[in-house]
Backbone as CSV, one residue per row, in Angstrom:
resi,resn,N_x,N_y,N_z,CA_x,CA_y,CA_z,C_x,C_y,C_z
1,MET,6.015,17.318,-14.527,6.868,16.049,-14.845,6.894,15.686,-16.099
2,SER,7.332,15.101,-16.985,6.802,14.509,-18.625,7.169,12.904,-17.999
3,CYS,6.335,12.536,-18.819,6.093,10.718,-19.224,7.572,9.983,-19.188
4,THR,7.473,9.434,-18.997,8.391,8.484,-19.847,8.404,7.977,-20.990
5,PRO,9.165,7.585,-21.962,8.683,7.320,-23.177,8.546,5.921,-23.328
6,ALA,9.001,4.944,-22.059,8.301,3.213,-22.292,6.758,3.452,-22.548
7,ALA,6.505,2.378,-23.372,5.358,2.347,-23.933,4.153,1.970,-22.704
8,ASP,4.762,1.291,-21.677,3.567,0.418,-20.799,3.874,1.574,-19.573
9,PHE,4.271,3.077,-19.929,4.198,3.665,-18.748,3.650,4.628,-19.416
10,ALA,3.443,5.253,-20.455,3.431,6.501,-20.630,1.586,6.247,-21.075
11,ARG,0.748,5.335,-21.558,-0.276,5.654,-21.184,-1.028,5.678,-19.794
12,SER,-0.198,5.232,-19.274,-0.498,6.079,-17.527,-0.198,6.867,-16.613
13,CYS,0.141,7.990,-17.763,0.957,9.013,-16.985,0.013,10.461,-17.428
14,VAL,-0.153,11.346,-16.711,-0.805,12.564,-17.363,-0.167,13.716,-16.891
15,PRO,0.140,14.971,-17.360,1.269,16.227,-17.271,0.953,16.251,-15.601
16,SER,2.108,16.792,-15.611,2.198,16.867,-13.762,1.229,18.054,-13.182
17,ILE,0.685,17.948,-12.000,-0.301,18.901,-11.595,0.153,19.969,-10.552
18,THR,1.850,20.020,-10.628,2.819,20.969,-9.614,3.465,21.461,-10.371
19,SER,3.808,22.820,-10.020,5.003,23.185,-10.766,6.573,22.256,-10.279
20,SER,6.468,21.635,-8.981,7.307,20.935,-8.066,8.028,19.978,-9.578
21,GLY,7.221,19.591,-10.097,7.228,18.298,-10.429,7.277,17.008,-10.014
22,HIS,6.750,17.050,-8.668,7.252,15.976,-7.687,5.526,15.573,-7.256
23,ARG,4.532,15.805,-8.332,3.308,15.239,-7.999,2.600,15.536,-9.213
24,VAL,1.571,14.176,-9.606,1.536,13.743,-11.266,-0.138,12.976,-10.841
25,ALA,-0.896,13.068,-12.142,-1.819,12.424,-12.334,-1.710,11.245,-12.930
26,LEU,-1.925,10.093,-12.523,-1.502,8.733,-13.375,-3.226,8.029,-13.489
27,LEU,-3.186,7.476,-14.527,-4.387,7.047,-15.229,-3.766,5.144,-14.987
28,THR,-5.018,4.720,-14.430,-4.626,3.217,-14.072,-5.362,2.627,-15.707
29,ASP,-4.887,1.084,-15.566,-5.370,0.497,-16.768,-6.931,0.034,-16.928
30,ASP,-7.729,0.639,-15.968,-9.007,1.081,-16.066,-9.492,2.051,-16.487
31,GLY,-8.870,2.814,-16.426,-9.387,4.502,-16.536,-9.396,5.588,-15.732
32,VAL,-9.224,5.210,-14.556,-9.304,6.047,-13.319,-7.610,6.947,-13.205
33,ARG,-8.435,7.936,-13.247,-7.114,9.110,-12.726,-6.601,9.123,-10.832
34,ILE,-5.752,8.873,-10.749,-5.204,8.906,-9.331,-4.256,10.219,-9.175
35,GLU,-4.368,10.777,-8.040,-3.463,11.369,-7.869,-2.062,10.974,-6.852
36,ALA,-1.101,11.200,-7.034,0.261,10.698,-6.731,1.245,11.559,-6.272
37,ALA,1.988,11.481,-5.386,2.987,12.644,-4.949,4.582,11.777,-4.862
38,TYR,5.802,12.275,-5.406,7.172,11.445,-5.260,7.670,12.319,-4.161
39,THR,8.228,11.727,-2.797,9.298,12.229,-2.465,10.604,11.412,-2.729
40,PRO,11.681,12.503,-2.666,13.352,11.701,-2.806,14.067,11.817,-1.250
41,ARG,14.367,10.613,-1.076,15.276,10.426,-0.201,15.803,11.667,1.051
42,THR,15.580,11.767,1.865,15.997,13.270,2.486,17.004,12.804,3.356
43,GLY,17.155,11.399,4.334,18.202,10.730,4.868,19.321,10.486,4.552
44,PRO,20.679,10.515,5.473,21.966,10.284,4.948,22.332,9.103,4.634
45,PRO,22.956,8.640,3.599,23.285,7.260,3.032,23.808,6.282,4.140
46,THR,24.658,7.156,5.308,24.963,6.310,6.488,24.022,6.309,7.780
47,ASP,23.045,6.114,7.341,21.769,6.089,8.562,21.579,4.124,8.693
48,PRO,21.509,3.346,9.765,21.378,2.235,10.102,20.460,1.762,9.088
49,ALA,19.456,2.075,8.143,19.100,1.317,7.374,19.966,0.880,5.696
50,ALA,20.507,2.197,5.322,21.091,1.678,4.655,22.789,0.925,4.782
51,ALA,22.992,0.994,6.139,24.077,0.389,6.210,23.278,-1.272,6.217
52,SER,22.473,-1.562,6.555,21.772,-3.052,6.937,21.720,-3.174,4.987
53,ALA,20.692,-2.663,4.636,20.801,-2.737,3.360,22.246,-2.973,2.407
54,ALA,23.188,-2.200,2.550,24.756,-2.403,1.784,25.207,-3.451,2.383
55,ALA,24.868,-4.227,3.968,25.024,-5.356,4.205,24.791,-6.575,3.689
56,ALA,23.283,-6.215,2.988,22.596,-7.564,2.500,22.864,-7.588,1.112
57,GLY,23.904,-6.820,0.892,23.825,-6.767,-1.017,23.276,-5.789,-1.772
58,ALA,22.272,-4.879,-1.048,21.561,-3.838,-2.078,22.018,-2.320,-1.919
59,ASP,21.463,-1.666,-3.076,21.963,-0.133,-2.902,20.543,0.351,-2.345
60,PRO,20.864,1.390,-1.217,19.406,1.768,-0.453,19.200,3.243,-1.192
61,GLY,19.890,3.416,-2.224,19.558,4.783,-2.948,18.526,4.091,-4.219
62,ASP,18.595,2.981,-4.248,17.812,1.739,-5.264,16.132,1.703,-5.339
63,LEU,16.060,1.807,-3.831,14.500,1.187,-3.508,13.724,2.877,-3.019
64,VAL,12.484,2.453,-3.175,10.863,3.123,-3.360,10.073,2.355,-2.686
65,MET,9.307,3.312,-1.536,8.341,2.709,-0.898,7.130,3.220,-1.235
66,VAL,6.500,2.831,-1.913,4.934,2.855,-2.113,3.715,2.742,-1.318
67,LEU,3.753,3.424,-0.838,2.499,3.825,0.722,1.228,3.694,0.190
68,ALA,0.247,2.876,0.752,-1.287,2.820,0.392,-1.895,2.821,1.438
69,HIS,-2.581,3.624,1.593,-2.974,3.900,2.831,-4.824,3.556,2.827
70,GLY,-5.016,3.563,4.036,-6.485,3.173,4.496,-7.707,3.509,4.541
71,PHE,-8.717,2.879,3.952,-10.362,3.404,3.830,-10.415,4.774,4.098
72,THR,-10.632,6.168,3.821,-10.880,7.032,4.349,-9.850,8.185,4.514
73,GLY,-8.320,7.736,4.147,-7.716,8.469,3.738,-7.116,8.914,2.518
74,ALA,-5.944,9.370,2.256,-5.487,10.200,1.390,-4.065,10.861,1.396
75,LEU,-3.334,11.023,0.272,-2.329,11.306,0.377,-1.973,12.571,1.201
76,ASP,-3.050,13.158,1.095,-3.003,14.938,2.225,-2.958,14.509,3.203
77,ARG,-3.489,13.506,3.660,-4.093,13.424,5.166,-2.797,13.283,6.169
78,PRO,-2.788,13.742,7.237,-2.146,13.452,8.388,-1.031,12.806,8.440
79,ALA,-1.894,11.394,8.901,-1.512,10.014,9.277,-0.294,9.889,8.101
80,LEU,-0.751,9.923,7.026,0.071,9.457,5.570,1.130,10.060,5.449
81,ARG,1.103,11.598,5.285,2.028,12.610,5.631,3.037,11.953,6.413
82,ARG,2.421,12.138,7.730,4.114,11.799,8.907,4.778,10.451,8.378
83,ALA,3.809,9.085,8.111,4.434,8.225,7.857,5.388,8.179,6.420
84,ALA,5.162,8.976,5.633,5.898,9.182,4.495,7.422,9.917,4.935
85,ALA,7.191,10.986,5.691,8.242,11.587,6.418,9.425,10.591,6.941
86,VAL,9.114,9.752,7.328,9.497,9.020,8.693,10.665,8.090,7.037
87,PHE,9.488,7.212,6.743,10.428,6.250,5.392,11.357,7.184,4.792
88,ALA,10.950,8.758,4.327,11.501,9.071,3.440,13.086,9.592,4.085
89,GLN,13.160,9.337,5.357,14.372,9.240,5.940,15.375,7.932,5.219
90,ARG,14.829,7.286,5.061,15.503,5.688,4.716,15.386,5.344,3.292
91,ALA,14.527,6.559,2.452,14.119,5.686,1.243,13.510,6.503,0.561
92,ALA,13.808,6.554,-0.785,12.464,7.874,-1.714,11.221,7.028,-1.557
93,VAL,9.922,8.083,-1.539,8.962,7.271,-1.166,7.600,8.042,-2.480
94,VAL,7.015,7.089,-2.653,5.432,7.231,-3.508,4.119,7.322,-2.639
95,THR,3.241,8.369,-2.553,1.958,8.330,-2.225,0.934,8.488,-3.016
96,PHE,0.001,8.021,-3.001,-1.075,8.107,-3.773,-2.262,8.388,-3.227
97,SER,-3.445,8.472,-3.741,-4.767,8.671,-3.119,-5.661,7.308,-3.709
98,PHE,-5.928,6.498,-2.984,-6.994,5.044,-3.599,-7.786,6.509,-4.659
99,ARG,-9.116,5.300,-5.610,-9.538,5.740,-6.239,-10.817,5.898,-5.144
100,GLY,-11.673,7.010,-5.264,-12.959,7.941,-4.729,-11.916,8.162,-3.337
101,HIS,-11.255,9.112,-3.126,-10.381,8.863,-2.117,-9.438,10.344,-2.281
102,GLY,-9.705,11.719,-1.423,-8.792,12.394,-2.068,-9.278,13.377,-3.458
103,GLY,-8.197,13.352,-4.068,-8.135,14.381,-5.521,-8.246,12.972,-6.306
104,SER,-8.629,12.419,-6.126,-8.358,11.061,-7.319,-9.901,11.206,-7.546
105,GLY,-9.731,10.675,-8.723,-11.000,10.012,-9.130,-11.917,8.751,-9.355
106,GLY,-12.923,8.092,-9.757,-13.932,7.135,-9.280,-14.546,6.784,-7.927
107,ARG,-14.519,5.917,-7.609,-15.320,5.697,-6.165,-14.769,4.408,-6.016
108,SER,-14.709,4.518,-4.521,-14.028,3.762,-3.549,-14.332,1.835,-3.954
109,THR,-13.863,1.018,-4.071,-14.631,-0.644,-4.410,-14.245,-1.242,-2.740
110,VAL,-13.536,-0.629,-2.148,-13.091,-0.846,-0.920,-12.100,-1.899,-0.980
111,GLY,-11.179,-2.187,-1.823,-10.323,-2.926,-1.927,-10.123,-3.575,-3.060
112,ASP,-10.877,-3.826,-4.317,-11.221,-4.744,-4.962,-10.216,-4.093,-6.448
113,ARG,-10.486,-3.063,-6.679,-10.215,-2.534,-8.164,-8.680,-1.468,-7.329
114,GLU,-8.546,-1.166,-6.630,-7.667,-0.317,-6.099,-6.308,-0.830,-6.081
115,VAL,-6.139,-2.360,-6.326,-5.192,-2.836,-7.204,-4.706,-2.517,-8.640
116,ARG,-5.154,-2.040,-8.900,-5.083,-0.990,-10.395,-4.507,0.202,-9.756
117,ASP,-4.762,0.936,-8.846,-4.495,1.927,-8.048,-2.454,1.680,-7.801
118,LEU,-2.670,0.670,-6.916,-1.386,0.426,-6.959,-0.619,0.106,-7.654
119,ALA,-1.038,-0.656,-8.725,-0.267,-0.659,-9.937,0.626,-0.027,-10.782
120,ALA,-0.764,1.476,-10.765,-0.157,2.296,-11.399,1.183,2.891,-10.718
121,ALA,0.242,3.477,-9.380,1.465,4.070,-8.277,3.478,2.801,-8.818
122,VAL,3.017,1.989,-8.657,4.093,0.908,-8.602,4.934,1.449,-10.188
123,ARG,4.064,1.188,-11.203,5.328,2.058,-12.788,5.609,2.866,-12.649
124,TRP,4.613,4.186,-11.993,5.942,5.188,-11.563,6.543,5.010,-11.526
125,ALA,6.707,4.847,-10.000,7.872,4.322,-9.324,8.974,3.836,-9.886
126,ARG,8.678,2.765,-10.916,9.794,2.347,-11.867,10.255,3.063,-12.761
127,SER,8.897,3.534,-13.439,9.785,5.125,-14.029,10.627,5.748,-13.879
128,LEU,10.858,6.303,-12.457,11.690,7.281,-11.849,13.015,6.776,-11.964
129,GLY,13.529,5.634,-11.970,14.880,5.015,-12.069,15.212,4.007,-10.907
130,HIS,13.878,3.876,-9.913,14.426,3.079,-8.533,14.084,0.934,-9.321
131,ARG,14.618,0.430,-9.360,14.708,-0.779,-9.206,14.621,-1.719,-8.084
132,ARG,14.145,-0.802,-6.800,13.710,-1.905,-6.022,12.304,-1.371,-5.124
133,VAL,11.150,-1.973,-5.308,10.035,-1.289,-4.688,9.768,-1.968,-3.659
134,ALA,9.093,-1.383,-2.591,8.878,-2.101,-1.230,7.130,-1.673,-1.174
135,THR,6.379,-1.940,-1.462,4.854,-1.549,-1.188,4.407,-1.989,0.681
136,VAL,3.621,-0.723,1.147,3.975,-0.773,2.597,2.083,-0.639,2.628
137,GLY,1.467,-0.823,3.197,-0.232,-0.712,2.837,-0.722,-0.689,4.097
138,PHE,-1.718,-0.312,4.847,-1.916,-0.146,5.694,-3.436,-0.260,5.738
139,SER,-4.086,-1.322,6.737,-5.635,-1.750,6.764,-5.950,-1.884,5.472
140,MET,-7.383,-1.274,4.574,-7.353,-1.693,3.555,-5.845,-1.481,2.113
141,GLY,-5.759,-0.618,2.530,-4.720,-0.833,1.925,-3.441,-1.735,2.030
142,GLY,-3.839,-2.423,3.375,-2.789,-3.751,3.359,-3.192,-4.497,2.772
143,SER,-4.499,-4.912,2.703,-4.904,-6.187,2.122,-4.741,-5.848,0.207
144,VAL,-4.808,-4.808,-0.185,-4.805,-4.280,-1.450,-3.094,-4.920,-1.606
145,VAL,-1.964,-4.316,-0.941,-0.608,-4.875,-1.193,-0.544,-6.511,-1.327
146,LEU,-1.465,-6.978,-0.604,-1.035,-8.133,-0.558,-1.811,-9.037,-1.950
147,ARG,-3.035,-8.526,-1.910,-3.931,-8.993,-3.334,-2.998,-8.763,-4.622
148,HIS,-2.398,-7.008,-4.383,-1.367,-6.964,-5.164,-0.111,-7.749,-5.845
149,ALA,0.655,-8.297,-4.862,1.827,-8.757,-5.198,1.498,-10.244,-5.537
150,ALA,0.175,-11.151,-5.259,-0.121,-12.241,-5.678,-0.756,-11.867,-7.309
151,LEU,-1.173,-11.271,-7.293,-1.468,-10.924,-9.153,-1.005,-10.379,-9.861
152,TYR,0.502,-9.499,-9.269,1.139,-9.282,-10.133,2.764,-9.439,-10.008
153,GLY,2.725,-10.296,-9.257,4.369,-10.781,-8.957,5.465,-11.165,-10.032
154,GLN,6.382,-10.891,-9.536,7.380,-10.899,-11.135,7.423,-12.287,-11.177
155,GLY,7.206,-12.289,-12.706,7.103,-13.005,-13.230,5.486,-14.160,-14.015
156,LYS,4.400,-13.258,-13.446,3.223,-13.329,-13.529,3.078,-12.659,-14.660
157,HIS,2.564,-12.794,-15.736,2.500,-12.329,-17.105,3.736,-10.906,-17.363
158,GLU,4.703,-11.508,-17.056,6.191,-10.637,-17.023,6.402,-9.471,-16.455
159,GLY,5.338,-9.610,-14.955,5.178,-8.372,-14.216,4.237,-7.563,-14.110
160,ARG,3.476,-7.839,-15.137,2.408,-6.833,-15.742,2.999,-5.493,-15.687
161,THR,4.073,-5.661,-16.800,4.916,-4.444,-17.304,5.212,-3.473,-15.881
162,GLY,6.113,-4.207,-15.228,6.774,-3.571,-14.187,6.079,-2.726,-13.025
163,ALA,5.202,-4.103,-12.899,3.902,-3.387,-12.075,4.226,-3.621,-10.965
164,HIS,4.667,-5.153,-11.069,5.136,-5.552,-9.206,6.205,-5.204,-8.030
165,ALA,5.879,-5.690,-7.190,6.664,-5.413,-5.744,7.671,-6.251,-5.481
166,ASP,9.098,-5.805,-4.972,10.262,-6.715,-4.879,9.661,-7.311,-3.200
167,THR,8.997,-5.967,-2.243,9.130,-6.323,-0.823,7.983,-5.877,-0.502
168,VAL,6.763,-6.405,0.384,5.302,-6.662,0.795,5.612,-6.330,2.119
169,VAL,4.942,-4.866,3.128,4.627,-4.980,3.896,2.934,-4.397,4.173
170,SER,2.327,-5.328,5.274,0.826,-5.583,5.364,0.698,-4.725,6.845
171,VAL,0.314,-3.931,6.853,0.277,-3.390,8.364,-1.734,-3.536,8.426
172,SER,-2.128,-4.023,9.400,-2.965,-4.053,9.854,-4.440,-4.250,9.065
173,SER,-3.822,-5.215,8.453,-4.751,-6.003,7.002,-5.855,-6.945,7.673
174,PRO,-6.956,-6.748,7.031,-7.609,-8.204,7.657,-7.126,-8.999,6.896
175,ALA,-7.786,-10.643,7.025,-7.468,-11.761,6.373,-8.636,-11.924,6.165
176,ARG,-9.826,-11.963,6.388,-11.234,-12.537,5.105,-11.890,-11.237,5.189
177,TRP,-12.377,-11.899,4.234,-13.967,-10.462,4.019,-15.159,-10.723,4.490
178,TYR,-15.565,-9.491,4.446,-16.723,-9.382,5.140,-17.080,-9.472,6.915
179,TYR,-15.933,-9.325,7.146,-15.587,-9.465,8.844,-16.296,-8.273,9.511
180,ARG,-17.339,-8.621,10.510,-17.933,-7.553,11.592,-17.843,-8.344,12.949
181,GLY,-17.003,-8.703,13.070,-17.168,-9.214,14.395,-16.750,-8.130,15.757
182,THR,-16.387,-6.655,15.136,-16.440,-5.983,16.137,-16.959,-4.180,15.474
183,ALA,-17.176,-3.291,16.768,-18.016,-2.273,16.125,-17.449,-1.511,15.320
184,PRO,-16.282,-1.307,15.626,-15.864,-0.473,14.282,-16.039,-1.033,12.658
185,MET,-15.730,-2.372,12.223,-16.129,-3.304,11.250,-17.777,-3.180,11.164
186,ARG,-18.439,-3.154,12.048,-20.012,-3.134,11.678,-20.463,-1.303,11.523
187,ARG,-19.734,-0.405,12.154,-20.162,1.114,11.563,-19.288,1.089,9.706
188,LEU,-18.442,0.127,9.747,-17.744,0.501,8.369,-18.727,-0.319,7.330
189,HIS,-18.842,-1.662,7.469,-19.976,-2.256,7.047,-21.226,-1.139,6.587
190,TRP,-21.773,-0.295,7.346,-23.271,-0.002,7.426,-22.764,1.643,6.255
191,ALA,-21.407,2.118,6.612,-20.776,3.265,5.764,-20.501,2.272,4.089
192,VAL,-20.444,1.694,4.049,-20.428,0.943,2.623,-21.607,0.194,1.928
193,THR,-22.457,-0.444,2.901,-23.550,-1.094,1.875,-24.833,0.119,2.098
194,ARG,-24.927,0.148,2.834,-26.516,0.949,2.699,-25.971,2.821,2.218
195,PRO,-26.925,3.207,1.318,-27.352,4.508,1.016,-26.958,5.493,1.672
196,ALA,-27.444,5.429,3.145,-27.198,6.415,3.909,-25.821,6.636,4.519
197,GLY,-25.514,5.322,4.810,-23.978,4.969,5.361,-23.116,5.671,4.174
198,ARG,-23.327,5.451,2.368,-22.306,6.264,1.615,-22.461,7.620,1.684
199,LEU,-23.884,8.360,2.038,-24.132,9.548,1.744,-23.439,10.225,2.786
200,VAL,-22.832,9.426,4.388,-21.959,10.137,5.272,-20.478,10.003,5.069
201,ALA,-20.157,8.588,4.626,-19.009,8.724,3.769,-18.549,9.637,2.936
202,ARG,-19.272,10.138,2.027,-19.003,10.933,0.947,-18.789,12.522,1.598
203,LEU,-19.927,12.634,2.733,-19.951,14.202,2.963,-19.356,14.010,4.363
204,GLY,-19.148,13.584,5.319,-18.475,13.467,6.177,-16.997,12.775,6.367
205,LEU,-16.759,11.927,5.477,-15.329,11.043,5.425,-14.701,11.972,4.211
206,HIS,-15.447,12.340,3.018,-14.615,12.753,2.273,-14.188,11.682,1.398
207,THR,-14.865,10.455,1.158,-14.836,9.143,0.255,-15.829,8.596,-0.127
208,ARG,-15.979,8.626,-1.538,-17.056,8.336,-1.979,-17.081,6.663,-2.933
209,VAL,-18.140,6.222,-2.491,-17.996,4.714,-2.443,-18.540,4.182,-3.366
210,HIS,-18.415,3.337,-4.247,-18.820,2.428,-5.280,-20.687,1.708,-4.282
211,PRO,-21.469,1.984,-5.271,-22.526,1.274,-5.218,-23.316,-0.193,-4.897
212,GLU,-22.481,-0.658,-6.066,-22.598,-1.842,-6.189,-21.615,-3.129,-5.589
213,ASP,-22.776,-3.947,-5.398,-21.748,-5.348,-4.711,-20.452,-6.195,-5.381
214,TRP,-19.697,-6.543,-4.951,-18.457,-7.206,-5.261,-18.661,-8.130,-6.336
215,ASP,-18.393,-8.457,-7.697,-18.837,-9.261,-8.651,-17.753,-9.443,-9.717
216,PRO,-17.326,-10.895,-9.395,-17.214,-11.650,-8.201,-16.308,-10.682,-7.386
217,VAL,-16.563,-11.984,-6.283,-15.828,-11.491,-5.158,-14.417,-11.925,-5.153
218,PRO,-13.545,-10.626,-4.811,-11.954,-10.819,-5.141,-11.065,-11.394,-4.235
219,LEU,-10.128,-12.260,-4.857,-9.374,-13.266,-3.983,-8.928,-12.388,-2.547
220,SER,-9.145,-13.216,-1.692,-9.083,-12.723,-0.508,-7.820,-12.431,0.248
221,PRO,-7.418,-11.940,1.392,-5.937,-11.422,1.512,-5.347,-13.227,2.207
222,THR,-5.851,-13.744,2.587,-5.153,-15.245,3.019,-5.105,-15.894,1.576
223,ASP,-5.981,-15.817,0.607,-5.893,-17.036,-0.500,-4.611,-16.222,-1.004
224,ALA,-4.235,-14.899,-0.917,-3.421,-14.163,-1.874,-2.003,-14.397,-1.354
225,VAL,-1.449,-14.578,0.405,-0.564,-14.914,1.106,0.313,-15.664,0.364
226,PRO,-0.177,-16.884,-0.233,0.645,-18.042,-0.650,1.455,-18.036,-2.149
227,LEU,0.598,-16.991,-2.254,1.234,-16.427,-3.785,2.194,-15.778,-4.139
228,ILE,2.515,-15.068,-2.596,3.661,-13.637,-2.923,5.124,-14.141,-3.075
229,ALA,5.501,-15.367,-2.203,6.597,-16.054,-2.183,7.125,-15.650,-3.523
230,PRO,8.705,-15.748,-4.155,9.581,-15.558,-3.100,9.710,-13.956,-2.331
231,ALA,8.996,-13.328,-2.864,9.168,-11.586,-2.765,9.057,-11.680,-1.103
232,PRO,10.339,-11.000,-0.201,10.042,-10.654,1.467,8.649,-10.078,1.442
233,LEU,8.023,-10.852,2.641,6.860,-9.916,3.141,6.523,-9.713,4.823
234,LEU,6.267,-8.971,5.124,6.560,-8.725,6.874,4.799,-8.299,6.883
235,ILE,4.376,-8.513,7.911,2.906,-8.651,8.791,2.723,-8.082,9.822
236,VAL,2.486,-6.689,9.934,2.419,-6.027,11.183,0.876,-5.862,11.797
237,HIS,0.835,-6.367,13.048,-0.324,-6.303,13.370,0.034,-5.911,15.089
238,GLY,-1.456,-4.820,15.511,-1.273,-4.615,17.059,-2.045,-5.009,17.781
239,ASP,-1.715,-5.240,18.939,-2.791,-6.644,20.340,-3.870,-5.608,20.528
240,GLN,-3.571,-4.171,20.261,-4.615,-3.338,20.719,-5.551,-2.723,19.747
241,ASP,-5.403,-3.529,18.303,-6.542,-2.948,17.006,-7.924,-3.186,17.338
242,PRO,-8.437,-2.333,16.838,-10.105,-2.360,17.703,-10.962,-2.951,16.729
243,TYR,-10.298,-3.129,15.109,-11.123,-3.096,14.069,-10.744,-4.996,13.950
244,PHE,-9.560,-5.588,13.908,-9.376,-7.324,13.755,-8.541,-7.390,14.286
245,PRO,-9.313,-8.863,15.454,-8.396,-9.156,16.343,-7.096,-9.547,15.418
246,LEU,-6.015,-10.465,16.763,-5.323,-11.124,16.631,-5.249,-12.186,15.535
247,ASP,-6.326,-12.723,15.279,-6.697,-13.908,14.677,-6.159,-13.692,13.652
248,HIS,-6.320,-12.373,12.622,-6.318,-11.894,11.667,-4.571,-12.225,10.822
249,PRO,-3.978,-11.540,11.401,-2.590,-11.978,11.218,-2.124,-13.153,11.289
250,ARG,-2.276,-13.754,12.617,-2.035,-14.969,12.721,-2.568,-15.758,11.471
251,MET,-3.569,-15.803,11.017,-4.370,-16.704,9.666,-3.430,-16.259,8.452
252,LEU,-2.899,-15.051,8.539,-2.094,-14.484,6.934,-0.889,-15.264,6.770
253,ALA,-0.211,-15.435,8.309,0.985,-15.501,8.837,1.522,-17.092,8.226
254,ALA,-0.111,-17.774,9.040,-0.196,-19.452,8.368,-0.009,-20.187,7.083
255,ALA,-0.873,-18.355,6.492,-0.974,-18.887,5.102,0.186,-19.037,3.867
256,ALA,0.963,-18.051,4.629,2.280,-17.594,3.886,3.606,-18.683,4.008
257,ASP,4.024,-18.480,2.618,5.389,-19.329,2.562,6.285,-18.707,3.729
258,PRO,6.536,-19.599,5.205,7.589,-19.134,5.905,8.487,-18.526,5.366
259,SER,9.587,-18.531,5.034,10.687,-18.413,4.493,11.391,-17.086,4.224
260,PRO,10.469,-16.417,3.501,10.094,-15.069,3.297,10.046,-14.492,4.127
261,THR,8.717,-14.974,5.104,7.836,-14.311,5.833,8.091,-13.489,7.585
262,ASP,7.828,-12.516,7.825,8.215,-12.512,9.047,6.667,-11.554,9.460
263,LEU,6.394,-11.777,10.856,5.013,-11.347,12.056,5.320,-10.964,13.084
264,TRP,5.186,-9.342,12.805,5.331,-8.576,14.060,4.015,-8.307,15.248
265,ILE,3.761,-8.942,15.933,2.635,-8.364,16.990,3.462,-7.268,17.747
266,GLU,2.339,-6.646,17.700,3.093,-5.007,17.969,2.503,-4.886,19.422
267,ALA,2.786,-4.741,20.687,2.111,-4.360,22.095,2.008,-2.745,22.438
268,GLY,0.608,-2.877,22.365,-0.111,-1.510,22.590,-0.171,-0.892,21.344
269,PHE,0.169,-1.084,20.321,-0.369,-0.291,18.663,-1.723,-0.750,18.367
270,GLY,-2.523,0.130,18.102,-3.600,0.367,17.946,-4.029,-0.257,16.191
271,HIS,-4.416,0.419,15.411,-4.680,0.272,14.096,-4.162,1.408,12.783
272,ALA,-3.714,0.614,11.952,-3.005,1.428,10.523,-2.110,2.502,10.818
273,GLU,-1.958,3.967,9.802,-0.900,4.529,9.760,-1.981,5.529,10.954
274,ASN,-3.102,6.248,11.655,-3.018,6.741,12.424,-2.561,6.294,13.651
275,ALA,-2.292,5.163,14.143,-1.879,4.764,15.566,0.008,4.499,15.334
276,ALA,0.310,4.612,13.988,1.235,3.634,13.907,2.319,5.080,14.586
277,ASP,3.494,5.055,15.395,4.451,5.781,15.892,5.644,5.964,15.082
278,GLU,6.363,7.190,15.426,7.837,7.218,14.584,8.787,5.443,14.603
279,HIS,8.638,5.651,15.990,9.565,4.536,15.983,8.823,2.916,15.097
280,LEU,8.015,2.410,15.395,7.397,1.643,14.351,7.716,1.631,12.807
281,LEU,7.468,2.738,12.535,7.544,2.867,11.459,9.262,3.191,10.388
282,ALA,9.957,3.821,11.680,11.186,3.143,11.103,11.822,1.751,11.667
283,ARG,11.156,1.414,11.977,11.676,-0.049,12.114,11.034,-0.673,10.914
284,ILE,10.066,-0.353,10.433,9.431,-0.837,9.017,10.358,-0.560,8.040
285,ALA,10.624,0.984,7.596,11.381,1.058,6.836,13.063,0.578,7.036
286,HIS,13.029,0.607,8.015,14.854,-0.725,8.374,14.354,-1.765,7.565
287,TRP,13.252,-2.819,7.818,13.162,-3.985,7.375,13.240,-4.057,5.867
288,ALA,12.479,-3.261,5.600,12.554,-2.967,3.977,13.604,-2.856,3.289
289,ALA,14.529,-2.071,3.808,15.448,-1.672,3.230,16.675,-2.633,2.947
290,ALA,16.463,-3.752,4.531,17.646,-4.817,4.207,16.647,-6.267,3.338
291,ALA,15.248,-5.953,3.344,15.009,-7.253,2.724,15.335,-7.845,1.464
292,ARG,15.652,-8.870,1.045,16.482,-9.479,-0.357,15.385,-10.712,-0.462
293,THR,15.108,-10.815,-1.651,14.660,-12.409,-2.316,15.677,-13.153,-1.480
294,PRO,14.826,-14.354,-1.146,15.832,-15.634,-0.701,16.803,-15.840,-1.728
């Protein structure tokens, strides 16, 4: 796939890495190579999500959903591929691997510089002709879509040259940094902060973690959500989440502008893309297709 001639995108795209033209390598604005893939919409134009979008005054063909995976995920991991297949029945889909994950370069900063990766993916999605972009993030990716929407919102620095999201969905996101209140989060902090843990993450989880602490500490998800309006925001969390208890989504929802924000507490749902079943993913896609800025 060739890059678009637009100056703001041309510097963030390198030639296609597959013969299909649907897989590319993107270059972030801090010079990290990010693998990304595009899946056209596969579902019929008469499905319920399309009908809801049309009733709300939207063209469902204009929508692309950009998926942001959780820590240790990647665009080729089965859970993200399954989510992309469900979403593709209702909209075009862009998937990518965060820095330090999969075939992308760099090292993970566990949610900090990853906003730049998402911005590159959103720019590419818009370059393909889509006028509406919904960002959907899971766990670490859930925190990234919140911070991205706050930092790259439409009208903020002219949308940072087309990198803004029109609709935001955050699934299983933390509300605050440095949370260690559950055993899985204590294990994650060990994997991120200790040399032995980073070695395990690299060899066992195929995730390369940056060894330096955050400096400065990035905007927290709770501080980000008030800055997202007027874009529609959906916060999804499971009551069986082993990583983040329910005070996290409730804190996010309390900090957000209530008019464009929905909170779903899902009974029996665990954590992020690995636990999301097809029914929940389809409901999220339906919501995103129908969501419009108030």
